[in-house]
C-alpha positions in Angstrom: -0.2 -0.3 0.1 1.1 3.5 -0.6 2.4 5.4 2.5 1.6 8.8 0.8 -1.0 9.6 -1.7 -1.6 13.1 -3.3 -5.0 14.3 -3.9 -4.9 16.6 -6.7 -8.3 18.2 -6.6 -10.6 20.0 -3.9 -13.4 20.3 -2.2 -16.0 17.7 -1.3 -14.3 15.1 -3.6 -11.2 16.1 -1.4 -12.3 15.2 1.4 -14.3 11.8 0.5 -11.0 10.5 -0.8 -9.3 11.3 2.2 -11.7 10.1 4.4 -10.7 6.4 2.4 -7.1 7.5 2.6 -7.1 7.9 6.6 -9.8 4.0 6.8 -6.2 2.4 5.0 -4.1 4.1 7.3 -1.7 6.0 4.6 -1.3 9.6 4.7 -2.9 12.3 2.5 -1.5 15.1 0.9 -3.6 17.8 0.2 -2.9 20.6 -2.5 -5.0 23.9 -2.5 -5.7 26.9 -4.2 -5.5 30.0 -1.6 -9.0 30.8 -2.4 -9.8 27.3 -0.8 -7.5 28.2 2.2 -10.0 27.3 4.6 -11.2 24.1 3.1 -11.8 21.2 5.6 -9.8 18.9 3.2 -6.5 21.0 4.3 -7.3 20.6 8.4 -7.8 16.8 7.7 -4.8 16.0 5.4 -1.8 14.9 7.0 -0.1 17.6 5.3 -1.2 20.4 2.9 0.5 22.6 0.1 -0.5 25.7 -1.4 -0.9 26.0 -5.0 -0.7 30.0 -4.8 -3.1 32.2 -5.9 -5.6 32.4 -9.2 -8.5 30.5 -11.2 -7.8 26.4 -12.0 -5.3 27.2 -14.9 -2.6 28.8 -12.4 -3.3 26.0 -9.5 -5.6 22.9 -9.9 -4.5 22.6 -13.8 -0.9 23.5 -13.2 1.0 20.2 -13.4 4.3 21.1 -12.6 3.5 22.7 -9.5 1.5 19.4 -8.4 4.0 17.3 -9.4 6.7 19.1 -7.9 4.6 18.8 -4.5 4.4 15.4 -5.2 8.1 14.3 -5.1 9.1 17.0 -2.4 6.3 15.4 -0.1 7.5 11.9 -0.9 4.0 10.8 -2.1 4.0 7.8 -4.6 0.5 8.2 -5.9 -1.7 10.7 -6.8 -5.8 10.2 -7.1 -7.2 13.0 -9.6 -10.8 12.8 -8.2 -12.9 14.1 -10.9 -12.6 17.0 -13.1 -9.6 19.1 -13.9 -6.8 16.8 -14.4 -8.7 13.2 -13.9 -9.1 12.5 -17.3 -6.2 14.0 -18.6 -4.0 11.7 -20.7 -0.8 13.9 -20.6 -1.0 14.2 -16.6 -1.1 10.5 -16.2 1.8 9.8 -18.7 3.9 12.6 -16.3 3.0 10.7 -13.3 4.1 7.6 -14.6 7.4 9.4 -16.3 8.1 10.4 -12.8 7.8 7.2 -11.2 4.2 8.2 -9.4 1.1 6.2 -9.6 -2.0 7.8 -11.4 -5.0 6.1 -9.6 -6.9 5.8 -12.9 -7.4 4.5 -16.0 -4.0 4.1 -18.1 -3.2 7.0 -20.7 -4.3 5.4 -23.5 -8.1 4.3 -22.2 -8.2 8.2 -21.5 -7.4 9.0 -24.8 -9.5 6.2 -26.7 -12.7 7.5 -24.4 -11.6 11.0 -23.7 -12.8 12.5 -27.2 -16.5 11.4 -27.8 -16.1 11.0 -31.6 -13.3 7.9 -31.3 -15.4 6.5 -28.2 -18.0 6.1 -30.3 -16.0 4.5 -33.0 -15.2 2.1 -30.5 -18.8 1.3 -29.5 -19.7 1.2 -32.7 -17.1 -1.3 -33.7 -18.4 -3.6 -30.6 -21.7 -3.7 -31.7 -23.3 -1.5 -28.6 -26.4 0.5 -29.7 -25.7 3.7 -31.1 -27.7 6.9 -32.0 -27.4 8.0 -35.6 -24.6 10.3 -36.1 -21.6 11.8 -37.6 -17.7 11.6 -37.3 -16.1 15.1 -37.0 -17.5 17.6 -39.3 -15.1 19.8 -40.9 -17.4 22.3 -41.9 -20.8 23.8 -41.5 -21.8 22.9 -44.9 -21.0 19.3 -43.7 -22.8 19.8 -40.9 -25.7 20.8 -42.6 -25.7 18.1 -45.1 -25.3 15.4 -42.2 -28.0 17.0 -40.2 -30.6 16.2 -43.4 -29.4 13.0 -43.5 -30.0 12.2 -39.7 -33.2 14.1 -39.9 -34.0 17.4 -37.0 -33.6 17.6 -34.0 -30.1 17.1 -33.8 -27.5 17.5 -30.8 -24.3 19.5 -31.7 -21.4 18.6 -29.4 -18.2 19.1 -29.0 -16.1 15.9 -28.8 -14.1 17.0 -26.0 -16.8 18.3 -24.2 -17.9 17.6 -20.7 -20.2 19.1 -17.7 -22.7 19.9 -20.0 -20.5 22.2 -21.5 -20.3 22.0 -25.8 -24.2 20.9 -26.5 -26.6 22.8 -28.6 -29.9 21.3 -29.5 -30.8 22.6 -33.2 -34.2 22.2 -34.4 -33.8 23.5 -37.9 -30.9 24.5 -40.4 -31.1 28.0 -39.0 -30.1 26.8 -35.2 -27.5 24.9 -36.9 -25.6 27.5 -38.5 -26.4 29.6 -35.6 -24.5 27.2 -33.2 -21.7 25.6 -35.2 -19.3 28.2 -34.4 -20.2 28.8 -31.1 -20.1 25.1 -30.2 -16.4 25.0 -31.8 -15.1 27.9 -29.6 -16.6 26.5 -26.4 -14.2 22.8 -27.5 -11.4 25.1 -27.9 -11.3 27.4 -24.8 -12.6 25.1 -22.5 -10.6 21.4 -23.6 -8.6 23.0 -26.4 -10.2 21.1 -28.8 -12.6 22.6 -31.6 -14.1 19.3 -32.9 -17.5 18.9 -33.0 -19.9 15.9 -34.6 -24.0 15.8 -34.9 -25.9 13.0 -32.5 -29.9 12.4 -33.4 -31.5 14.1 -30.4 -34.2 12.2 -28.6 -37.1 14.5 -27.5 -38.1 12.7 -24.0 -34.7 11.0 -23.4 -33.5 9.4 -19.8 -29.6 9.8 -18.8 -28.7 6.4 -17.6 -25.3 5.0 -17.0 -23.6 1.7 -15.4 -20.9 2.0 -13.1 -18.3 -0.6 -14.2 -14.8 -1.4 -12.5 -11.7 -2.7 -14.5 -8.5 -4.6 -13.5 -6.8 -3.4 -16.8 -6.7 -7.3 -17.6 -9.7 -7.5 -18.9 -12.0 -8.2 -15.8 -15.0 -5.9 -15.8 -17.7 -5.8 -13.3 -20.9 -3.6 -13.3 -22.6 -2.4 -10.4 -25.9 -1.4 -11.2 -27.6 1.5 -13.4 -27.9 4.9 -12.0 -30.4 7.4 -13.4 -29.4 11.0 -13.7 -31.9 12.6 -15.9 -32.9 15.5 -13.6 -30.4 17.9 -15.4 -30.4 21.9 -15.9 -28.9 23.3 -19.2 -27.1 19.7 -19.3 -26.1 19.4 -15.4 -26.7 16.7 -13.7 -29.0 17.6 -10.2 -30.0 14.4 -8.4 -29.1 11.3 -9.5 -30.3 8.0 -8.1 -29.7 4.0 -8.0 -31.3 1.4 -8.8 -32.6 3.8 -12.2 -36.5 3.8 -11.8 -39.1 2.3 -13.9 -37.1 0.5 -16.4 -38.8 -2.4 -18.9 -38.1 -5.9 -17.4 -34.2 -6.9 -18.4 -33.0 -3.6 -19.6 -30.9 -2.8 -16.6 -29.0 -6.1 -17.2 -28.7 -5.2 -20.8 -27.3 -1.8 -20.0 -24.7 -3.6 -17.6 -23.8 -5.9 -20.7 -23.4 -3.4 -23.3 -20.9 -1.3 -20.7 -18.8 -4.3 -19.6 -18.7 -5.2 -23.5 -16.9 -2.1 -24.0 -14.9 -1.6 -21.2 -13.8 -5.3 -21.9 -12.6 -4.0 -25.2 -9.8 -1.7 -24.0 -9.1 -4.2 -21.0 -10.1 -1.0 -18.9 -8.7 -0.3 -15.4 -9.8 1.6 -12.5 -13.4 3.2 -12.0 -15.2 4.1 -15.1 -18.7 5.1 -16.0 -20.6 4.4 -19.4 -23.5 6.6 -20.2 -26.2 5.5 -22.5 -29.5 7.6 -23.6 -32.6 6.2 -23.2 -35.5 6.8 -25.4 -38.8 6.8 -22.8 -41.3 5.9 -26.5 -39.2 3.3 -28.0 -38.0 1.9 -24.7 -34.7 1.9 -26.2 -31.2 2.7 -25.2 -28.6 3.8 -27.2 -24.5 4.9 -26.1 -23.6 8.4 -25.2 -20.0 8.3 -23.8 -17.5 7.3 -21.2 -16.2 8.8 -18.2 -12.5 7.6 -17.6 -12.7 8.8 -13.9 -14.9 8.6 -10.4 -17.9 10.4 -11.0 -19.8 13.0 -8.9 -22.5 10.8 -8.4 -20.8 7.7 -7.4 -21.7 7.8 -3.7 -25.2 6.4 -4.5 -23.9 3.1 -6.0 -21.3 3.0 -3.2 -24.5 3.1 -0.9 -26.6 0.5 -2.4 -23.6 -1.9 -3.3 -22.3 -0.9 -0.1 -18.5 -0.2 -1.9 -16.1 1.6 -1.3 -15.0 2.8 -4.7 -12.1 4.8 -4.3 -10.6 2.1 -1.9 -10.7 0.0 -5.1 -9.2 2.5 -7.1 -6.2 3.2 -4.5 -6.0 -0.9 -3.6 -5.7 -1.9 -7.6 -3.0 0.8 -8.5 -1.3 -0.3 -5.4 -1.2 -3.9 -6.3 -3.0 -4.9 -3.7 -6.7 -5.4 -4.9 -8.1 -8.8 -4.4 -9.3 -10.4 -7.8 -12.7 -8.8 -9.2 -14.6 -12.2 -9.2 -14.2 -12.3 -5.7 -14.5 -9.1 -4.7 -18.2 -9.6 -6.7 -18.8 -12.7 -5.0 -21.6 -11.8 -2.2 -22.2 -8.5 -3.8 -26.0 -7.7 -4.0 -27.4 -4.1 -4.2 -29.6 -3.2 -1.4 -32.5 -0.5 -1.0 -32.0 2.6 -2.9 -30.2 5.7 -2.8 -30.6 9.2 -4.4 -28.4 12.4 -4.3 -28.9 15.7 -4.1 -26.1 18.5 -5.6 -26.2 21.2 -3.1 -24.4 24.5 -5.2 -23.7 27.8 -4.2 -25.9 29.7 -6.8 -29.2 31.4 -6.8 -32.2 30.1 -8.4 -33.8 33.3 -8.4 -31.3 34.8 -10.4 -31.0 32.5 -13.3 -28.8 30.2 -11.1 -25.6 32.4 -11.2 -23.1 31.3 -8.7 -22.9 32.8 -5.7 -19.7 33.1 -4.3 -19.0 34.9 -0.7 -18.8 34.2 3.3 -20.6 30.9 4.6 -21.8 32.2 8.1 -23.5 29.7 9.2 -23.6 26.1 8.0 -25.5 23.1 9.8 -26.5 19.7 8.4 -28.6 17.0 10.3 -26.6 14.4 12.0 -25.3 11.9 9.0 -24.5 8.1 10.1 -23.0 7.1 6.5 -25.8 4.9 5.9 -29.2 6.4 5.7 -28.0 9.7 5.2 -24.2 10.7 3.9 -22.9 13.9 3.4 -20.0 15.0 1.6 -19.0 18.4 2.0 -15.6 20.5 2.3 -17.4 23.7 4.2 -17.9 25.0 7.7 -19.0 28.4 9.1 -16.2 30.9 8.2 -15.4 29.3 4.8 -15.4 31.3 1.8 -16.7 30.4 -1.4 -14.5 31.4 -4.2 -15.6 32.6 -7.6 -12.7 30.5 -9.5 -14.2 26.8 -9.0 -17.5 24.9 -9.3 -19.8 26.2 -6.4 -20.9 22.9 -5.4 -21.1 22.9 -1.8 -22.3 19.2 -0.8 -23.7 16.3 -1.7 -26.2 14.7 0.5 -27.1 10.9 -0.2 -30.1 9.3 1.6 -30.7 5.6 1.5 -33.6 3.8 2.5 -35.0 0.5 1.6 -37.4 2.0 -0.8 -37.1 5.1 -3.4 -40.0 6.7 -1.9 -38.3 6.6 1.6 -35.2 7.7 0.2 -36.8 10.6 -1.6 -38.4 11.7 1.8 -35.4 11.2 3.6 -33.2 13.3 1.3 -36.3 16.0 1.5 -35.9 16.3 5.0 -32.3 16.3 5.4 -32.2 19.3 2.7 -34.8 21.1 5.3 -33.0 20.5 7.8 -29.5 21.9 6.6 -28.7 25.6 7.1 -26.3 27.5 5.0 -26.5 31.1 5.3 -23.9 34.1 3.6 -24.4 32.6 0.1 -27.7 31.5 -2.1 -27.9 28.1 -2.3 -30.4 26.0 -4.7 -31.5 23.8 -1.5 -35.2 25.0 -1.8 -34.9 24.7 -5.5 -33.9 20.6 -4.8 -36.4 20.2 -2.3 -39.2 21.5 -5.2 -38.0 19.2 -7.5 -38.2 15.9 -5.2 -41.9 17.0 -4.8 -42.8 17.8 -8.3 -44.4 15.1 -10.4 -41.7 14.2 -13.1 -39.3 12.9 -10.4 -41.7 11.9 -7.6 -43.4 9.4 -10.0 -40.1 7.9 -11.0 -40.4 9.5 -15.0 -38.1 12.1 -15.2 -36.3 13.7 -18.4 -33.3 15.2 -19.3 -35.5 18.4 -20.0 -38.0 17.9 -17.2 -36.8 21.1 -15.3 -37.8 23.4 -18.1 -41.2 23.5 -16.9 -40.3 23.8 -13.3 -40.9 27.4 -12.4 -38.7 28.0 -8.8 -40.6 30.0 -5.7 -38.2 32.0 -3.9 -39.4 33.5 -0.7 -36.7 36.2 -0.9 -36.0 39.9 -1.4 -33.4 41.3 -3.4 -31.4 45.0 -2.4 -31.1 46.6 -5.3 -29.8 49.9 -3.6 -29.0 49.2 0.0 -29.5 53.0 1.3 -27.1 55.0 3.7 -26.8 52.0 6.2 -29.5 49.2 6.6 -28.9 46.3 8.9 -30.7 43.5 10.5 -31.7 43.9 14.0 -34.1 42.0 16.6 -35.4 43.0 19.8 -34.3 42.6 22.4 -31.0 42.2 20.9 -28.0 40.0 22.0 -28.3 39.4 26.2 -26.2 37.9 28.5 -22.7 38.5 27.0 -22.4 42.1 27.8 -20.1 40.9 30.5 -17.4 39.2 28.3 -17.8 42.4 26.1 -20.4 41.7 23.6 -22.8 44.5 23.2 -26.5 43.9 23.0 -27.1 46.1 19.5 -30.4 45.6 18.6 -33.0 48.1 17.4 -31.5 52.0 18.4 -35.5 53.1 18.3 -36.8 49.7 19.9 -40.4 51.3 20.4 -40.6 51.7 16.2 -39.7 48.2 15.3 -42.0 46.7 18.3 -44.8 49.0 16.9 -44.2 47.1 13.3 -44.2 43.6 14.6 -47.3 44.3 16.5 -48.8 45.9 13.5 -48.1 42.8 11.4 -48.6 40.1 14.3 -45.5 39.1 14.8 -43.5 38.0 17.9 -41.9 41.0 19.2 -38.4 39.5 18.9 -38.8 39.0 14.7 -35.9 40.5 13.2 -36.4 44.1 10.9 -34.7 45.8 8.7 -33.1 49.2 10.7 -32.7 52.0 8.0 -30.7 55.1 8.9 -31.4 58.3 6.9 -32.0 57.2 3.4 -33.8 53.9 2.8 -32.9 50.9 0.6 -34.8 49.8 -3.0 -35.7 46.4 -2.6 -37.6 43.8 -5.4 -39.7 41.0 -3.9 -39.6 37.7 -5.6 -42.6 36.5 -3.3 -45.9 37.8 -2.0 -44.8 39.6 1.3 -46.8 41.7 4.1 -45.0 45.0 5.3 -45.1 47.9 7.4 -42.8 50.8 7.6 -42.5 52.4 11.1 -40.3 55.4 12.7 -39.1 58.6 11.4 -41.1 59.6 8.4 -40.0 58.7 4.7 -41.5 58.6 1.4 -42.5 54.7 0.4 -43.2 53.7 -3.3 -44.6 50.3 -4.5 -43.7 50.3 -8.4 -43.5 54.0 -8.4 -46.8 54.7 -6.6 -47.3 56.2 -3.2 -47.9 53.9 -0.3 -48.6 54.8 3.5 -46.4 54.5 6.6 -47.4 52.8 9.7 -49.8 50.4 7.6 -49.8 46.6 6.6 -49.0 46.8 3.0 -49.1 43.6 0.3 -45.9 43.5 -1.6 -46.9 41.6 -4.6 -44.1 38.8 -6.1 -42.1 41.0 -8.4 -42.8 44.6 -7.0 -40.3 46.9 -5.9 -40.7 48.9 -2.9 -38.4 52.2 -2.6 -37.5 53.9 0.6 -36.8 57.1 0.4 -34.8 59.8 2.6 -36.2 60.7 6.0 -37.9 64.0 6.0 -37.9 66.3 8.6 -37.2 65.1 12.2 -36.1 62.0 12.9 -32.9 59.4 11.7 -34.5 55.7 11.8 -37.1 53.8 10.2 -37.8 49.9 10.7 -39.2 47.9 7.9 -40.7 45.0 9.3 -41.8 41.7 7.6 -44.6 39.3 8.3 -42.7 36.4 10.0 -39.5 38.3 9.9 -36.5 38.3 8.5 -34.9 34.9 8.3 -31.3 35.4 9.3 -29.5 32.6 11.6 -29.1 33.3 15.1 -25.6 34.2 16.7 -24.9 34.2 20.3 -28.8 34.1 20.5 -30.0 36.9 18.4 -29.9 38.0 14.7 -28.6 41.4 15.4 -25.9 42.8 13.5 -22.9 44.2 15.3 -21.0 45.7 12.3 -17.9 46.6 14.6 -17.6 43.0 15.6 -18.3 41.7 12.1 -21.6 39.1 13.4 -25.2 38.8 13.5 -27.6 40.0 11.0 -26.8 39.3 7.2 -22.9 38.6 7.0 -22.2 40.6 9.8 -22.5 43.7 7.9 -24.7 46.7 6.8 -26.4 45.6 3.8 -25.3 45.9 0.3 -26.6 45.7 -3.4 -27.0 42.5 -4.4 -27.4 40.7 -1.2 -30.4 38.5 -1.0 -32.3 38.2 2.0 -35.3 35.1 3.2 -39.0 35.3 4.6 -41.1 33.0 5.7 -43.7 31.7 3.0 -46.8 34.0 3.1 -49.9 32.1 5.6 -51.4 35.1 6.7 -52.0 37.6 4.3 -54.8 40.2 5.6 -53.3 44.0 5.4 -54.5 47.4 6.0 -54.1 47.5 9.7 -53.0 50.7 11.0 -51.2 52.1 14.2 -53.3 54.3 16.3 -52.8 57.4 15.8 -51.5 58.2 19.3 -48.6 55.7 18.9 -47.2 57.7 16.1 -45.2 60.0 17.9 -44.2 63.3 16.9 -40.7 64.5 17.4 -40.6 67.9 18.8 -37.8 70.7 18.0 -36.1 69.9 21.8 -36.5 66.1 22.9 -37.4 65.3 26.7 -35.5 62.5 27.7 -36.1 61.0 30.8 -33.2 60.0 33.0 -32.2 58.7 36.5 -29.6 60.9 38.4 -26.3 59.3 39.4 -24.2 57.3 40.1 -21.5 59.6 39.4 -22.6 63.2 40.2 -22.4 65.7 42.9 -20.2 66.7 45.5 -18.1 63.6 44.4 -17.6 64.4 40.7 -19.2 67.5 39.5 -20.0 70.8 41.5 -23.7 71.1 42.4 -24.2 74.1 40.2 -23.2 72.1 37.1 -25.4 69.3 37.5 -28.4 71.9 38.0 -26.7 73.7 34.4 -26.7 69.7 33.1 -30.4 69.5 33.4 -31.3 72.8 32.4 -29.4 72.8 29.2 -30.6 72.3 25.8 -28.0 70.0 24.4 -27.2 69.5 20.6 -26.2 66.5 19.0 -22.6 66.2 17.6 -22.1 65.2 13.7 -20.0 62.4 15.1 -22.7 60.2 16.6 -23.6 56.5 15.6 -24.9 53.5 17.0 -22.0 53.2 19.4 -22.7 56.6 21.1 -24.6 60.1 20.6 -22.1 62.7 21.5 -23.2 65.8 23.0 -22.3 69.3 22.5 -22.9 71.7 25.7 -21.6 73.7 28.7 -18.1 72.1 29.5 -18.1 70.3 33.4 -17.1 71.9 36.6 -14.9 69.5 38.3 -14.6 69.3 42.0 -11.4 67.2 41.5 -8.2 68.3 39.6 -7.6 64.8 38.1 -8.8 60.9 38.1 -6.2 60.0 40.8 -4.9 56.4 39.7 -7.7 56.0 37.1 -5.6 59.0 35.1 -5.0 62.6 34.2 -8.6 64.0 33.7 -11.1 64.6 36.2 -13.5 62.1 34.0 -11.3 59.2 34.7 -12.2 56.5 36.9 -11.2 52.9 37.2 -13.8 50.4 34.9 -17.0 50.8 35.2 -20.0 48.7 34.1 -22.0 50.5 32.0 -25.8 50.6 30.8 -27.2 51.1 27.8 -28.5 54.9 28.0 -25.5 55.7 30.4 -24.6 59.2 29.8 -20.4 59.2 29.9 -18.2 62.0 29.9 -15.6 61.0 27.6 -13.1 64.2 28.8 -15.3 67.3 28.4 -17.8 65.8 25.9 -20.8 63.7 27.2 -21.7 60.7 25.3 -24.8 58.6 25.2 -23.9 54.7 25.2 -25.5 53.0 22.1 -26.3 49.4 21.5 -22.9 49.1 20.2 -21.2 50.3 22.8 -18.8 49.0 25.4 -20.0 47.4 28.4 -16.8 48.5 30.9 -15.3 51.8 30.6 -13.2 54.4 32.9 -15.3 57.4 32.7 -18.0 59.2 35.1 -21.6 58.9 34.6 -23.8 61.5 35.8 -27.3 60.1 34.5 -28.6 57.1 32.7 -31.4 57.3 30.3 -34.8 55.3 31.5 -35.8 52.4 29.5 -38.9 53.9 28.5 -37.0 56.9 26.6 -34.1 54.9 25.1 -36.1 54.5 21.7 -35.7 58.3 21.4 -31.9 58.0 21.0 -32.5 56.2 17.6 -34.2 59.4 16.7 -31.5 62.0 17.3 -29.0 63.5 14.7 -26.9 66.3 14.1 -28.3 69.1 15.4 -31.0 68.0 17.2 -31.3 69.4 20.9 -32.1 67.4 23.8 -32.9 68.1 27.4 -32.6 65.7 30.1 -35.6 65.6 32.8 -34.8 63.5 35.9 -37.4 61.1 37.2 -37.4 58.5 40.1 -37.1 54.9 39.7 -40.6 54.1 40.2 -41.7 56.5 37.6 -39.1 54.7 35.0 -40.4 51.1 36.2 -44.3 52.3 35.9 -43.4 53.9 32.3 -41.3 50.5 31.0 -44.2 48.4 32.0 -47.1 50.3 29.9 -45.3 48.2 27.0 -47.4 45.2 28.2 -50.9 46.4 26.8 -52.5 43.7 24.8 -51.6 44.5 20.9 -55.1 45.6 20.0 -54.6 48.5 21.8 -52.1 49.6 19.4 -54.0 49.5 16.2 -56.4 52.1 14.6 -60.0 51.0 15.1 -61.0 50.3 11.4 -58.7 47.0 11.8 -57.8 44.5 8.8 -59.2 45.0 5.4 -58.7 42.4 2.2 -55.1 41.9 0.8 -56.3 44.5 -2.0 -56.3 47.2 0.1 -52.8 47.7 -0.3 
């Protein structure tokens, strides 16, 4: 057995190969692009080596770099996984030239099957059923002539294509003329081969494939038939085995044809022979051979209880028992279905969604009923350079229906936040009739309309963040502030208006608002400082439950007049993961909310499916508070007053002054401009040189601290400890006013006793109904 094996790949397959390497008690050598520096395969390998920065051409396709690392690390074998160099004959030859075992087929086999037209010729030679088609085509004229003979529709294919690249369905001569040069360019740009050919196109085709394994000496076995018909743009989405609803004996015929073709070249290692199945004529035809491990190999492993990666390694090392011995006693059991979980946004035509995963949680996997092959955890960045697959979820059960239900549940129990994924789309496919009935075909997803419970940020406004009430409590002692809404009153009113729990997360909007496009129906309300609202350019009111239809755009303008913050509440709340018990954003700490930051254009946020559509509720007029020119904010006096720190005269001046809000104010604190304090001491003694200095003192939100000669009202994102005196603290019932202060506003502090402060706070326990206008709810057309 090899002592060290280098994995020339990344992501889920690198982690998968390492799992087997570790079982074999060998050492895994990982390589990685700097963009993948946080990948799990790096931490799980015995050693890891950087391939530098950049895209695949400079990293995972850099043959010289990979071979140099293999030699320096002492690796005597390389497993290429799938993709990248896995089917590169020149790479396989280079490995052998360096005395390094290539864990895969021979270079000759890679060449024969690597080009589709040579694979077709070999299949035809050995009597494998073939679709009518052509050899390589020299010109468009040849293609047009051939298409007339074959009969439209035809599939124009790049001979070196893969992963759905370089394939176009042409239903007429004009479509073929438009596609010919484009497919040639795709082949040249992606595979350095511009060769193209034509194949008869089957309208209702299923994509079936047979897992084969050969010992290189003529012995080949087949491990059942997989169905990979559920595809989007010719790329597989769901895979399963055994293939459902095949005619009696068809699976055996497929396996026999695959074995025959593999034996023709004394095939070595794992491979897949792919077929197209015509659902109307109930006949199959050869498609191509993949000379590598397939992405979907896991469903075969689960049903047949084998480890294909282990077989590949042991065969390359000369330690694999004879295949006939391995095959004896193997019997497929049950059904397995795999879903490919991608970082892509179905709501934006499935464009890749790179970015930082801030939360990752999969349901417990036991390797039998549920297997999860992944490379990510919270804190991993999905780079823009490579395939955006995050994980493969494989469910096994005694029956297909049970496996389908288990996979649907496993996807529902999976949480990935920070990037958009196709998780909900996959769940929708599992319930859709073609797949649920076991009668899928390669273009069945074209009829599936994805429903996304999301809204997209077209413009973010000055500073818009996710906040919930009461914020992140219980961690201030260790320096984590509560955050939460700066005007909790406005947010709580909005949630009451919509019938939400008071802790439902909402958007806090500072000074100017965002522009949002909704991909689903939603019910919203905007509370707080007055601002102009338009729905598809038509004005709509604040403080009212409004229906936003799917596809509509809601624009929140600038705050007019008094106030600094407004709140957009959504029925059911904004759906972001909890961090330390809260959904609130703490931008300084870069955690919570959406990515630990203010929203940006292009962000996508989720809301629950709308179940309650009543709209038209309005806040009672008495709760839409006017903001006077001078705000009166009630406070509790102390703990640092006169005569220990300030003169009696200055404390009187402090309460009599109309303080002005400084321009340098934020969620951390509101700075105030006013009379210079009169100190009764010359310095802070052992605590510092300035009279405002004291030894570390715990603060409350709303504490008015003198940081030197300037007072600052501590905000929800402020520090929990400090070395400054605090003559007064804003009472709980008036903390909301801090969120509506902006530069130039005037405030006056009004002292009250503790009982008054407590009584005012308890008024928030009034029933929800008392907060609404008497006209109550109207129909959803009222908006």
